C-alpha positions as CSV (number, residue, x, y, z in Angstrom):
1,M,-31.5,-53.8,-1.2
2,L,-34.4,-53.7,1.2
3,T,-32.4,-52.6,4.2
4,D,-31.2,-49.7,2.0
5,H,-34.7,-49.1,0.8
6,R,-35.6,-49.1,4.7
7,S,-32.8,-46.7,5.7
8,G,-33.7,-44.1,3.2
9,A,-37.3,-44.3,3.7
10,L,-36.5,-43.3,7.8
11,R,-33.8,-40.7,6.8
12,G,-36.7,-38.8,4.6
13,A,-39.1,-39.5,7.3
14,A,-36.7,-37.9,9.8
15,A,-36.0,-35.0,7.5
16,L,-39.8,-34.3,7.4
17,W,-40.2,-34.3,10.9
18,R,-37.2,-31.9,11.4
19,R,-38.9,-29.7,9.1
20,A,-42.3,-29.9,10.4
21,S,-40.8,-29.4,14.2
22,A,-39.1,-26.1,12.7
23,A,-42.2,-24.6,11.1
24,T,-44.1,-25.4,14.4
25,L,-41.5,-23.7,16.7
26,G,-41.5,-21.1,14.1
27,L,-45.2,-20.2,14.8
28,V,-44.8,-20.5,18.5
29,Y,-41.4,-18.8,18.8
30,P,-41.1,-16.2,15.6
31,P,-37.5,-15.6,14.5
32,T,-36.1,-12.7,16.1
33,C,-33.1,-10.4,15.3
34,A,-29.7,-11.8,16.7
35,G,-28.9,-8.4,18.0
36,C,-32.1,-6.6,19.4
37,G,-34.7,-9.2,19.4
38,A,-36.8,-7.4,17.1
39,A,-38.6,-9.8,14.4
40,T,-36.8,-10.9,11.6
41,A,-37.7,-13.2,8.6
42,D,-35.0,-15.6,9.5
43,A,-33.8,-17.2,12.9
44,G,-30.1,-15.5,13.6
45,A,-30.4,-12.9,11.1
46,F,-30.0,-9.1,11.8
47,C,-32.6,-6.5,11.6
48,P,-31.7,-3.3,9.2
49,A,-30.7,-1.3,12.5
50,C,-28.3,-3.8,14.0
51,W,-26.8,-5.0,10.7
52,S,-26.1,-1.3,10.0
53,G,-24.7,-0.8,13.5
54,L,-22.2,-3.6,13.2
55,R,-18.8,-2.4,12.4
56,L,-17.5,-5.1,10.4
57,I,-13.9,-5.2,10.0
58,D,-12.9,-5.7,6.4
59,E,-9.7,-5.1,4.2
60,P,-7.2,-3.2,4.5
61,L,-6.3,-4.5,7.5
62,C,-3.1,-5.4,9.6
63,D,-2.0,-8.9,8.3
64,R,-0.9,-9.4,11.8
65,L,-3.3,-8.1,14.2
66,G,-6.6,-7.7,11.9
67,I,-6.7,-4.1,12.7
68,P,-8.6,-2.2,10.1
69,F,-6.7,0.5,8.2
70,A,-9.0,3.8,7.9
71,V,-7.3,4.5,4.4
72,D,-6.5,2.0,1.6
73,L,-2.8,2.9,1.1
74,G,-3.3,0.7,-2.2
75,I,-0.2,-1.7,-1.1
76,G,0.1,-5.3,-0.6
77,R,0.7,-6.6,3.0
78,L,-0.1,-4.1,5.7
79,F,1.4,-4.1,9.1
80,S,0.2,-1.5,12.1
81,P,2.3,0.4,14.3
82,Q,1.1,-2.1,17.2
83,A,2.4,-5.1,15.3
84,F,6.0,-3.7,15.0
85,A,5.9,-2.2,18.6
86,Q,4.6,-5.3,20.5
87,P,4.7,-8.5,18.0
88,P,2.2,-10.8,19.6
89,V,3.1,-14.4,20.3
90,F,0.6,-15.8,18.1
91,A,1.1,-15.6,14.1
92,R,-2.1,-13.4,12.9
93,S,-5.3,-12.4,14.4
94,R,-8.7,-11.6,12.9
95,A,-12.1,-10.5,14.0
96,V,-15.6,-9.9,12.9
97,A,-16.2,-6.5,14.1
98,L,-14.8,-3.7,16.4
99,Y,-16.5,-3.9,20.2
100,D,-19.0,-1.3,19.6
101,D,-22.8,-1.5,20.8
102,V,-23.9,-4.2,18.7
103,A,-21.0,-6.6,18.6
104,R,-20.7,-5.8,22.5
105,G,-24.6,-6.5,22.9
106,L,-23.8,-9.9,21.1
107,V,-21.2,-11.0,23.2
108,H,-22.9,-10.1,26.4
109,R,-26.1,-12.0,25.7
110,L,-24.0,-15.0,24.8
111,K,-21.9,-14.9,27.6
112,Y,-23.9,-13.6,30.5
113,E,-27.7,-14.3,29.5
114,D,-27.4,-17.7,28.3
115,R,-28.2,-17.0,24.9
116,H,-26.7,-20.1,23.4
117,D,-28.6,-19.8,20.1
118,L,-26.5,-16.9,19.1
119,A,-23.2,-19.0,18.9
120,R,-24.1,-20.1,15.4
121,P,-24.7,-17.2,13.6
122,M,-21.9,-15.7,15.2
123,A,-19.4,-18.4,14.5
124,R,-20.7,-18.1,10.9
125,M,-19.4,-14.6,10.7
126,M,-16.2,-15.5,12.3
127,S,-15.7,-18.5,9.8
128,A,-16.1,-15.8,7.0
129,A,-13.7,-13.3,8.9
130,G,-11.1,-15.9,9.5
131,R,-11.4,-17.9,6.4
132,D,-7.4,-17.4,5.6
133,L,-6.6,-18.8,9.0
134,I,-9.1,-21.6,9.1
135,A,-7.6,-22.7,5.2
136,E,-4.3,-23.2,7.0
137,A,-5.4,-24.6,10.4
138,D,-4.9,-28.2,11.3
139,C,-7.1,-28.0,14.6
140,V,-9.1,-25.8,16.6
141,V,-8.8,-25.0,20.1
142,P,-11.0,-22.7,22.2
143,V,-9.7,-20.6,25.1
144,P,-10.6,-22.2,28.1
145,L,-12.1,-21.1,31.6
146,H,-10.6,-21.9,34.6
147,H,-12.8,-25.0,36.1
148,W,-14.5,-23.1,39.1
149,R,-15.7,-20.4,36.6
150,L,-16.8,-22.9,34.1
151,W,-18.7,-24.5,37.1
152,R,-20.2,-21.2,37.7
153,R,-21.2,-20.3,34.4
154,R,-22.0,-23.4,33.1
155,F,-20.4,-23.5,29.8
156,N,-17.4,-21.7,27.9
157,Q,-18.6,-19.1,25.1
158,A,-15.1,-19.4,23.4
159,A,-16.2,-23.3,22.9
160,L,-19.7,-22.5,22.0
161,L,-18.1,-20.6,19.1
162,A,-15.0,-22.8,18.2
163,R,-17.2,-26.1,17.9
164,P,-19.7,-24.8,14.7
165,I,-16.2,-23.3,13.3
166,A,-14.4,-26.5,13.4
167,N,-17.5,-28.4,12.3
168,S,-18.1,-26.6,9.5
169,A,-14.2,-26.8,8.1
170,G,-13.9,-30.2,9.1
171,L,-11.2,-29.7,11.5
172,P,-11.0,-31.5,14.7
173,F,-12.3,-29.8,17.8
174,L,-10.2,-29.9,20.7
175,P,-11.3,-28.5,23.7
176,Q,-9.2,-30.8,26.0
177,A,-5.9,-29.6,24.4
178,L,-5.7,-26.4,26.7
179,S,-6.4,-25.6,30.2
180,R,-6.4,-23.1,32.4
181,R,-4.5,-23.9,35.4
182,R,-4.9,-21.4,37.9
183,P,-7.9,-18.8,38.4
184,T,-7.4,-15.3,37.2
185,R,-9.1,-12.1,38.0
186,T,-11.2,-10.3,35.4
187,Q,-9.3,-8.5,32.8
188,V,-11.8,-5.5,32.8
189,G,-10.2,-2.3,33.9
190,L,-6.7,-3.7,33.7
191,S,-3.9,-1.9,31.9
192,R,-2.1,-3.8,29.1
193,A,1.0,-4.4,31.4
194,A,-1.5,-5.6,34.3
195,R,-3.2,-7.9,32.0
196,A,-0.3,-9.9,30.8
197,E,0.9,-10.3,34.2
198,N,-2.5,-11.4,35.4
199,L,-2.4,-14.2,32.6
200,A,1.4,-15.2,33.0
201,G,1.4,-19.1,33.4
202,A,-2.3,-19.2,33.6
203,F,-2.6,-21.6,30.8
204,Q,-1.1,-25.1,29.8
205,V,-1.3,-28.1,27.4
206,P,-1.9,-31.1,29.7
207,P,0.9,-33.7,29.0
208,A,-1.4,-36.5,28.0
209,F,-3.0,-34.2,25.3
210,R,0.6,-32.6,23.9
211,H,0.3,-35.0,21.0
212,L,-2.9,-33.2,19.9
213,V,-1.2,-29.9,19.1
214,A,2.5,-31.0,18.6
215,G,3.8,-30.0,15.0
216,R,0.2,-28.8,14.3
217,R,-1.2,-24.9,12.9
218,V,-3.6,-24.2,15.9
219,L,-6.2,-22.2,15.5
220,L,-7.4,-20.5,18.7
221,V,-10.9,-19.1,19.3
222,D,-12.0,-16.7,21.9
223,D,-15.0,-14.4,21.8
224,V,-13.2,-10.5,22.3
225,R,-9.6,-9.6,21.8
226,T,-8.6,-6.5,23.9
227,T,-5.1,-6.1,24.1
228,G,-4.1,-10.0,23.1
229,A,-2.8,-10.4,26.5
230,T,-5.3,-13.7,26.8
231,G,-4.5,-14.7,23.2
232,N,-0.7,-14.1,23.9
233,A,-0.7,-16.2,26.9
234,A,-2.6,-18.9,25.2
235,A,-0.4,-19.2,22.1
236,R,2.8,-19.4,24.4
237,A,1.7,-22.3,26.1
238,L,0.2,-24.1,22.9
239,M,3.8,-23.1,21.3
240,R,5.9,-24.7,24.4
241,A,3.7,-28.0,23.6
242,G,5.1,-28.3,20.1
243,A,2.6,-26.3,18.0
244,N,3.9,-25.1,14.9
245,S,2.0,-22.0,15.1
246,V,-0.9,-20.6,16.4
247,D,-3.4,-17.9,14.8
248,L,-6.4,-16.2,17.1
249,L,-9.7,-15.7,15.7
250,T,-12.3,-13.8,17.9
251,F,-15.8,-12.4,17.1
252,A,-15.1,-8.7,18.1
253,L,-11.9,-6.6,18.5
254,V,-11.4,-3.6,20.8
255,G,-9.8,-0.7,19.2
256,E,-10.2,1.8,16.5
257,P,-8.9,1.8,12.7
258,V,-5.3,2.9,12.1
259,G,-4.7,6.1,10.5
């Protein structure tokens, strides 16, 4: 009984210390907008200008690719022409926002300016956008970087986003389940066909970790989906290792509404 009482007292003291520390940091480093750095009331929030500039994706959207439709046709499940013309390897894809100025700025600050603090608010938004995918997932796997690029960058932005998504959903976070076995040149500026060729055979599930994905529904996480070449290549490797299905969740989607 005494031990339990002391343990509770220690937990209470720790909580008070965390709140006091957070309040002190708030005085020294006032909370700023996650999008532009302007002052805000809460850390990780958006100022009105950035929030209104973020082109959030909402229904109606393509059930397969997550592309929004410009007009609500008033029917059930919808599929875009792209989903029929070029069906992806992954089952479904969802994203928070279209890759415009605000979303691009967030991704670039996370990726190239070491703004790791942006990962949590971005992950919260991804969890909301991908709630249907998360509800059916058995585990969360980030799209990996090649070890040389990881060494140069020092972190994998997809893993920074995937970990809090997995933690909030109570799902296993499996960064070791997928590896990039060869370096690939940047996808920027490449055509759809060139992107697919660039990534052909780039990913693998290491034999020692195949049991982690075999028979499971995998939620694959990345920062941006452009043509879907990266998601397709990664999903193909997971499916070859025995994954039951693969869904893709990203923060941003390159493209415009259909119709």
